[in-house]
C-alpha positions in Angstrom: -33.1 38.6 -10.3 -30.1 38.5 -7.4 -27.0 39.8 -8.5 -24.2 37.5 -8.5 -21.3 38.0 -5.7 -18.0 40.1 -7.2 -15.3 37.4 -6.8 -17.4 34.7 -9.0 -15.3 35.4 -11.7 -11.8 35.8 -10.1 -11.2 32.6 -10.6 -10.6 32.7 -14.4 -7.8 34.8 -13.9 -5.7 31.7 -11.9 -6.8 30.0 -14.6 -6.1 31.7 -17.5 -2.5 32.2 -16.0 -2.7 27.9 -15.5 -3.6 28.0 -19.3 -1.0 30.7 -20.6 1.2 27.6 -18.6 0.0 24.6 -20.4 -2.4 23.4 -17.9 -5.0 21.4 -20.2 -7.1 20.9 -17.4 -7.4 24.3 -16.7 -7.7 25.8 -20.0 -10.7 23.4 -20.7 -12.2 24.4 -17.1 -12.3 28.2 -18.5 -13.3 27.5 -21.8 -16.0 25.4 -20.5 -17.1 28.1 -18.4 -16.7 31.0 -21.0 -19.7 29.8 -22.8 -22.5 30.1 -20.4 -21.0 33.1 -19.7 -21.0 34.9 -23.5 -24.3 33.2 -24.0 -26.0 34.7 -20.8 -24.1 38.4 -22.1 -25.7 37.9 -25.8 -28.8 36.5 -24.9 -31.8 39.1 -25.4 -29.3 41.5 -27.3 -29.5 40.3 -31.1 -32.5 39.5 -33.5 -31.2 36.5 -33.8 -31.0 34.0 -31.3 -28.6 31.8 -34.0 -26.1 34.7 -33.8 -25.6 33.9 -30.1 -23.6 30.7 -31.1 -21.7 32.5 -34.1 -20.8 35.4 -31.7 -19.5 32.9 -28.9 -17.4 30.8 -31.4 -15.6 33.9 -32.4 -14.7 34.7 -28.9 -13.5 31.4 -27.9 -11.3 31.8 -31.6 -10.1 35.1 -30.1 -9.2 33.6 -27.0 -7.8 31.1 -28.3 -5.1 33.4 -30.3 -4.8 36.3 -27.8 -4.5 34.0 -25.0 -0.4 33.9 -24.9 -1.4 38.2 -24.9 -3.3 37.9 -21.2 -1.0 39.9 -19.1 -1.7 37.8 -15.5 -2.9 40.0 -12.8 -5.3 42.0 -14.5 -9.1 41.0 -14.8 -9.4 38.3 -17.0 -13.5 38.7 -17.4 -12.9 42.7 -18.3 -10.5 41.2 -21.2 -12.3 38.6 -22.1 -15.7 40.7 -22.3 -14.2 43.3 -24.2 -13.1 40.6 -27.0 -16.6 39.3 -26.4 -17.8 43.0 -27.3 -15.7 43.6 -30.5 -16.4 40.2 -31.6 -20.0 40.5 -31.4 -19.6 44.1 -32.9 -17.3 43.0 -36.0 -20.3 40.0 -36.3 -23.0 42.8 -36.5 -20.9 45.1 -39.2 -20.3 41.7 -41.5 -24.3 41.5 -41.2 -25.5 44.3 -41.7 -23.0 45.5 -44.3 -23.5 42.6 -46.1 -27.2 43.4 -46.6 -26.2 46.5 -49.1 -24.2 44.6 -51.3 -26.1 42.3 -54.1 -25.7 39.1 -53.6 -23.0 37.0 -55.1 -22.5 32.9 -55.8 -19.6 31.3 -53.8 -17.6 31.2 -57.2 -17.9 34.4 -58.0 -16.4 35.3 -54.4 -13.6 32.9 -54.9 -13.0 34.4 -58.2 -13.2 37.8 -57.6 -12.1 38.7 -54.0 -10.1 35.7 -52.3 -6.5 37.6 -52.4 -3.8 35.3 -54.3 -1.8 34.2 -51.0 -4.5 32.4 -49.7 -4.6 29.7 -52.7 -1.0 30.5 -53.8 1.6 28.6 -52.4 4.3 30.5 -53.8 3.9 33.0 -51.1 4.5 31.1 -48.6 8.3 32.4 -49.1 7.5 35.4 -48.6 5.3 34.3 -45.7 8.4 32.8 -43.7 10.6 35.6 -44.6 8.3 38.0 -42.7 8.1 35.9 -40.0 12.0 35.5 -39.6 12.5 39.3 -39.7 10.0 39.7 -37.2 12.4 37.6 -35.1 14.1 41.0 -34.8 11.8 43.1 -33.2 11.1 43.1 -29.2 8.7 40.3 -28.3 6.1 43.1 -27.8 6.2 45.5 -30.7 6.0 41.6 -32.6 3.0 40.5 -30.7 1.4 43.8 -31.6 1.9 43.3 -35.4 1.3 40.0 -35.2 -2.2 40.4 -33.2 -3.2 43.3 -35.8 -1.9 41.9 -39.2 -2.3 38.3 -38.9 -5.2 37.8 -36.1 -7.0 40.6 -37.4 -7.4 42.5 -33.7 -9.0 46.4 -34.2 -6.1 49.2 -32.3 -9.0 48.9 -29.5 -8.7 45.6 -28.7 -5.0 45.1 -28.9 -5.0 48.8 -26.9 -7.2 46.6 -24.1 -5.6 43.2 -24.7 -1.7 45.1 -24.5 -2.8 47.6 -21.9 -2.0 50.3 -24.3 -3.5 53.4 -26.0 -4.6 53.1 -29.1 -2.2 55.5 -30.7 0.6 53.8 -29.4 -0.5 51.1 -31.0 -1.1 52.5 -34.2 1.9 53.8 -33.9 4.0 50.8 -33.1 2.2 48.6 -35.9 2.9 51.9 -38.5 7.0 51.3 -36.9 7.2 48.0 -37.4 5.4 47.7 -41.1 8.4 50.6 -42.2 11.0 48.6 -40.5 10.0 45.7 -42.3 9.9 47.1 -45.8 13.7 48.2 -45.0 14.6 45.1 -44.2 12.9 42.9 -47.1 14.1 45.4 -49.4 
């Protein structure tokens, strides 16, 4: 098999930067090119071919959510490959950990496992209070916190995305939580 030229994916850097500036055509092109890339990377590496589409979709959602945090000048391919790797790891972790748990009906999951704030509109004011308090934080600290607590990224993923060490990410999230508690009490 012939290897691809080194610069095959370099235009992704430009597409990502343009998408960050609001260029819808660049965003659509980027997403369209990411799908076959993800499928190629994942195919043959999973126990079920159906998982390829599931993980690809998870990766696209993560890219969409985290695109504003992509730093122009860094390799977009490396950035998205890291996201793909962690989405695959998360997917497999969920899949195999669920094999050891007993089966529950959907109704049982809703009754026993669903956090109250998901269906309780009374918590909406609390979310607004937190969002308002976060406005006082520096942008990078706020972004790290939101990636961790709202978007569900791991410290390792955030470290890669934000070009920080894992420990710096953890410290930032911890300090943000501590300061939020002080502000909101």
